[in-house]
C-alpha positions as CSV (number, residue, x, y, z in Angstrom):
1,M,-11.2,3.0,36.0
2,Q,-13.8,4.5,33.6
3,A,-13.8,3.4,29.6
4,V,-15.8,3.6,26.7
5,G,-17.3,1.0,25.3
6,L,-20.4,-1.2,24.7
7,Y,-22.3,-4.1,25.3
8,E,-24.4,-4.6,21.7
9,F,-23.3,-3.3,18.3
10,G,-24.7,-0.8,16.6
11,E,-25.0,3.1,15.5
12,P,-22.6,5.3,17.8
13,D,-25.1,5.7,20.4
14,V,-24.4,2.3,21.6
15,L,-20.9,3.6,22.9
16,Q,-21.5,4.3,26.9
17,V,-19.2,5.6,29.5
18,I,-19.0,2.2,31.4
19,D,-16.7,1.6,35.0
20,L,-14.1,-1.3,34.7
21,P,-11.7,-2.9,37.6
22,D,-8.5,-1.5,37.2
23,P,-5.7,-3.9,35.3
24,H,-2.5,-4.3,36.8
25,P,0.7,-5.7,34.9
26,G,2.5,-8.7,35.0
27,P,5.6,-9.9,34.1
28,G,6.7,-8.7,31.1
29,E,3.7,-5.8,31.1
30,V,3.6,-2.2,31.5
31,R,0.4,0.0,32.9
32,V,-0.1,3.0,30.7
33,R,-2.1,5.5,32.1
34,V,-4.3,6.7,28.6
35,H,-3.9,10.5,28.0
36,A,-5.6,10.3,24.4
37,A,-6.9,7.4,22.3
38,A,-7.5,7.7,18.8
39,V,-10.4,7.4,17.1
40,N,-10.5,5.2,13.7
41,P,-12.1,3.4,11.1
42,A,-11.1,0.3,12.5
43,D,-13.1,1.4,15.5
44,A,-16.3,2.0,13.8
45,L,-15.9,-1.2,12.7
46,L,-15.4,-2.6,15.8
47,R,-18.6,-0.9,17.4
48,A,-21.1,-1.7,14.0
49,G,-20.3,-5.6,14.6
50,A,-17.9,-6.2,11.9
51,H,-16.0,-8.6,14.3
52,A,-19.1,-10.2,15.7
53,E,-18.3,-13.5,15.0
54,R,-14.9,-13.2,16.3
55,L,-15.5,-11.8,19.7
56,R,-18.4,-14.0,20.2
57,E,-16.4,-16.2,22.6
58,F,-16.2,-13.0,24.6
59,P,-18.3,-11.5,26.8
60,G,-18.9,-8.0,26.8
61,P,-18.6,-4.8,27.3
62,Y,-16.3,-4.3,24.4
63,V,-14.0,-1.3,24.0
64,P,-12.8,0.3,20.8
65,G,-9.5,1.9,20.4
66,M,-6.2,0.8,18.5
67,D,-4.2,3.8,19.3
68,I,-2.9,5.3,22.9
69,A,-0.6,7.3,24.3
70,G,-0.5,8.5,28.2
71,V,2.4,7.5,30.8
72,V,3.9,4.3,32.1
73,D,2.9,4.3,35.7
74,E,3.2,0.6,36.9
75,V,5.6,-1.5,35.7
76,G,5.3,-5.6,36.0
77,P,7.5,-7.6,37.9
78,A,10.7,-9.2,36.1
79,T,9.9,-6.9,33.2
80,G,12.9,-6.2,31.1
81,T,12.2,-3.0,29.6
82,E,14.3,0.7,29.3
83,L,10.3,2.5,30.1
84,R,10.1,3.8,33.6
85,V,7.1,4.7,35.7
86,G,6.3,8.4,34.6
87,D,8.0,8.2,30.8
88,P,5.6,9.5,28.0
89,V,4.6,6.9,25.7
90,M,2.5,5.5,22.9
91,A,1.3,2.2,21.7
92,M,-0.7,0.3,19.4
93,L,-2.8,-2.8,20.6
94,M,-5.7,-5.3,18.9
95,P,-9.3,-4.4,21.0
96,L,-10.7,-7.9,20.0
97,G,-11.3,-9.3,23.4
98,T,-13.3,-8.1,26.3
99,A,-12.9,-4.7,27.5
100,A,-9.6,-5.2,25.5
101,G,-9.4,-1.5,23.4
102,G,-7.7,2.1,24.1
103,Y,-10.9,3.8,25.0
104,A,-10.0,3.3,29.0
105,E,-8.1,5.4,31.8
106,Y,-5.6,2.6,31.7
107,R,-4.2,-0.2,29.5
108,V,-1.7,-3.4,30.4
109,L,0.0,-4.2,27.3
110,P,3.2,-6.5,26.9
111,A,6.2,-3.9,27.6
112,S,7.5,-4.8,24.0
113,W,4.3,-3.1,22.4
114,V,4.8,0.2,24.3
115,V,8.0,2.5,23.1
116,R,8.8,6.5,24.1
117,A,6.2,9.3,22.8
118,P,7.9,11.6,20.3
119,A,9.6,14.6,22.1
120,G,7.8,17.8,21.9
121,F,4.3,16.1,21.2
122,D,1.3,16.3,23.3
123,H,-0.6,13.5,24.4
124,A,-3.1,13.6,21.5
125,S,-1.1,14.2,18.6
126,A,1.2,11.3,19.5
127,A,-2.1,9.3,20.0
128,T,-2.6,9.7,16.2
129,L,0.6,8.0,15.1
130,P,1.1,4.3,16.3
131,M,-1.4,2.3,14.2
132,N,-1.5,4.7,10.9
133,G,1.8,5.2,11.4
134,L,2.5,1.4,11.6
135,T,0.1,0.8,8.4
136,A,2.1,3.4,6.2
137,L,5.5,1.9,7.1
138,R,4.5,-1.5,6.7
139,T,2.9,-0.6,3.1
140,L,6.0,0.7,2.2
141,D,8.0,-1.8,3.9
142,L,5.8,-4.4,1.2
143,L,6.6,-2.4,-1.3
144,A,10.4,-2.2,-1.1
145,L,10.3,0.3,-4.1
146,P,13.7,1.7,-4.9
147,A,14.2,5.3,-5.1
148,G,13.0,7.3,-8.1
149,S,9.8,4.8,-8.2
150,V,6.1,6.3,-8.8
151,L,3.7,5.4,-6.0
152,A,0.1,6.7,-6.1
153,V,-1.4,7.5,-3.2
154,V,-5.1,7.3,-3.3
155,G,-7.1,8.6,0.0
156,A,-4.2,11.5,0.6
157,A,-5.9,13.6,2.2
158,G,-6.4,11.2,5.4
159,T,-4.8,10.7,8.2
160,L,-3.2,7.2,6.8
161,G,-2.8,8.8,3.2
162,S,-0.7,11.5,4.7
163,Y,1.3,9.6,6.2
164,L,1.8,7.5,3.4
165,V,3.1,10.5,1.0
166,Q,5.4,11.9,4.0
167,L,7.0,8.5,4.4
168,A,7.1,8.3,1.0
169,K,8.9,11.0,-0.2
170,H,11.3,10.7,3.4
171,A,12.2,7.0,1.2
172,G,12.5,9.1,-2.3
173,L,9.9,8.1,-4.1
174,T,7.3,10.2,-6.4
175,V,4.6,10.6,-5.1
176,I,1.4,11.5,-7.0
177,A,-1.3,11.5,-4.8
178,D,-5.6,12.2,-5.5
179,A,-6.9,15.7,-4.0
180,A,-10.3,17.9,-3.8
181,P,-9.7,21.6,-5.2
182,A,-10.2,22.4,-1.5
183,D,-7.1,19.8,-0.1
184,E,-4.5,20.2,-3.1
185,E,-2.8,23.0,-1.2
186,L,-2.7,20.3,1.9
187,V,-1.8,17.1,0.0
188,R,0.9,19.0,-1.9
189,G,1.8,20.2,1.8
190,F,2.0,16.3,2.9
191,G,5.1,16.3,0.0
192,A,3.3,15.4,-3.0
193,D,4.9,15.8,-6.3
194,E,2.0,15.9,-8.2
195,T,-2.2,15.5,-7.5
196,V,-5.0,14.5,-9.8
197,A,-8.1,14.9,-9.2
198,R,-10.1,13.3,-6.3
199,G,-13.1,11.0,-7.2
200,S,-14.7,8.5,-9.7
201,N,-12.7,9.6,-12.5
202,I,-9.1,9.1,-10.7
203,A,-8.0,6.0,-13.0
204,E,-8.6,7.9,-15.5
205,H,-6.6,10.8,-14.4
206,L,-4.0,8.5,-13.6
207,R,-3.5,6.7,-16.8
208,A,-3.6,10.6,-18.4
209,R,-0.3,11.3,-16.6
210,Y,1.4,7.6,-16.8
211,P,-0.3,5.6,-20.0
212,D,2.1,3.0,-19.3
213,G,1.3,2.2,-15.4
214,V,2.4,4.1,-12.2
215,D,5.0,1.3,-10.4
216,A,2.6,1.2,-7.4
217,V,-1.0,2.2,-6.5
218,A,-2.0,2.5,-2.4
219,D,-5.3,2.6,-2.2
220,V,-6.1,4.2,1.1
221,A,-9.7,5.0,-0.5
222,L,-10.7,1.9,-1.0
223,L,-11.9,2.1,-4.8
224,G,-11.1,-1.2,-5.6
225,Q,-10.8,-3.1,-9.5
226,R,-10.6,0.0,-11.3
227,L,-7.7,1.5,-9.9
228,S,-5.5,-1.8,-10.5
229,E,-5.7,-0.7,-14.1
230,T,-3.1,2.3,-13.4
231,V,0.1,0.0,-12.3
232,R,2.3,-1.0,-15.1
233,D,2.9,-4.3,-15.5
234,G,5.2,-5.9,-13.3
235,G,4.3,-3.6,-10.6
236,T,2.4,-3.3,-7.3
237,F,-1.1,-2.8,-5.7
238,V,-1.7,-2.7,-2.3
239,R,-5.4,-2.6,-1.1
240,F,-5.6,-2.2,3.1
241,R,-8.9,-4.6,3.6
242,S,-9.4,-8.0,2.8
243,A,-12.7,-9.1,1.0
244,E,-14.1,-10.3,4.2
245,E,-14.2,-7.1,5.7
246,P,-16.6,-4.4,5.1
247,G,-15.4,-1.8,2.4
248,G,-13.1,-4.7,1.5
249,Y,-13.0,-6.2,-2.1
250,D,-11.4,-9.5,-4.1
251,L,-8.6,-8.4,-6.2
252,E,-6.1,-11.7,-7.2
253,N,-2.7,-11.4,-8.6
254,S,-3.3,-11.5,-12.4
255,G,0.4,-12.6,-13.4
256,R,0.4,-8.8,-14.7
257,I,0.4,-7.0,-11.4
258,T,1.1,-7.9,-8.0
259,V,-1.5,-7.5,-5.1
260,R,-0.3,-6.9,-1.4
261,T,-2.6,-6.3,1.6
262,T,-1.2,-4.5,4.6
263,F,-2.0,-6.2,7.9
264,V,-0.8,-4.0,10.4
265,P,-0.8,-6.7,13.0
266,D,2.1,-7.9,11.5
267,Y,4.1,-5.2,13.5
268,F,2.6,-6.1,17.1
269,G,5.7,-6.2,19.2
270,R,7.8,-4.5,16.8
271,T,9.4,-1.9,18.9
272,D,11.8,-1.2,16.5
273,K,9.2,-0.3,13.8
274,L,7.0,1.9,16.2
275,N,10.7,3.5,17.7
276,Q,10.8,4.0,13.9
277,I,7.6,5.8,14.1
278,R,8.7,8.2,17.0
279,E,12.0,8.7,15.6
280,L,10.3,9.9,11.9
281,A,8.4,12.5,14.2
282,E,10.9,14.4,16.3
283,A,12.8,14.9,13.2
284,A,9.3,16.3,11.5
285,V,9.2,13.7,8.8
286,L,6.3,12.2,9.9
287,I,3.4,15.3,11.0
288,P,0.4,14.1,13.0
289,R,-2.6,15.9,12.8
290,V,-6.0,16.2,15.4
291,A,-9.0,17.6,14.0
292,Q,-11.0,17.3,17.9
293,T,-10.9,15.9,20.7
294,Y,-13.4,14.9,22.5
295,S,-14.4,13.7,26.0
296,P,-15.3,10.0,27.0
297,V,-19.2,11.2,27.2
298,E,-19.2,12.5,23.9
299,A,-17.1,9.3,21.8
300,G,-20.6,8.9,20.0
301,N,-20.3,12.4,18.7
302,A,-16.8,11.6,17.5
303,H,-18.0,8.3,15.4
304,R,-21.1,10.5,13.7
305,R,-18.3,13.1,12.7
306,M,-16.0,10.7,11.5
307,A,-18.7,9.1,9.5
308,A,-19.5,12.0,8.1
309,G,-16.5,12.1,6.1
310,G,-14.3,15.0,5.3
311,V,-12.3,15.0,8.5
312,R,-8.6,16.3,8.1
313,G,-6.5,15.1,10.7
314,R,-7.8,12.4,13.6
315,L,-10.3,12.5,15.9
316,V,-9.2,11.6,19.6
317,V,-10.8,10.8,22.8
318,T,-8.8,12.3,25.6
319,F,-8.9,11.1,29.5
């Protein structure tokens, strides 16, 4: 099979098209013929070597990619699943192993990690949903805010931020989101009740609107400490990378606020949660956005485009 992988960590140039043996499913597994794999910041971290120590025990090549969409083309023996050959599906996977990521023509996965893709969506659109959709859902599940609570989403114009805004509005929350002038209409279209100017002064803007603080902040933009000061006493601050990860930061529970970290692998194998994402997409609550598609040989260009910033929607490698 054809895949996009790397043998050494570095800049986007290390990504190359490689040939790998076709995998086949065992008991409890299905094989997906991948037609689309979303390109996420997590893929760039893997490519650049952020997980090099964890991958030391695995020989290369390393294949990035946490989101896939395609069609079931094999079901392993003694596999209890409602999925059938030919079903369009989507899945989230963990690429921390040899050739384990989604940038490949075929992926073998536990059947519990795979669900039908939302009806009416093409493969590229479906591929943008699993990881970011589950991350947004996990965040709201952690917060468990009652309807009417005020949630600030910082980094709202990006894919994860937009999914958070959409799901938070569906949950009955009041959402205040950051936006550059060119993105204000876009962010309001996601459902934000209010917007504040994006940039280094966002904490001041939030405090001006909510002097006593908001109920919770989701720091998708990785701005850190200064944003935590905009949370009311007893409120919650959610971060999306730990202190050990690039772009992450250390922020402990202070007694004044609670700090939570969204860890999306908590939802690996949670077919119920991934099916919830599918249902939300079918109900037009969660709207996927594809910015551009790339062939496998162009995967390095997709990583360069993502690194340049300003992408509205997700970049997708298609097979």
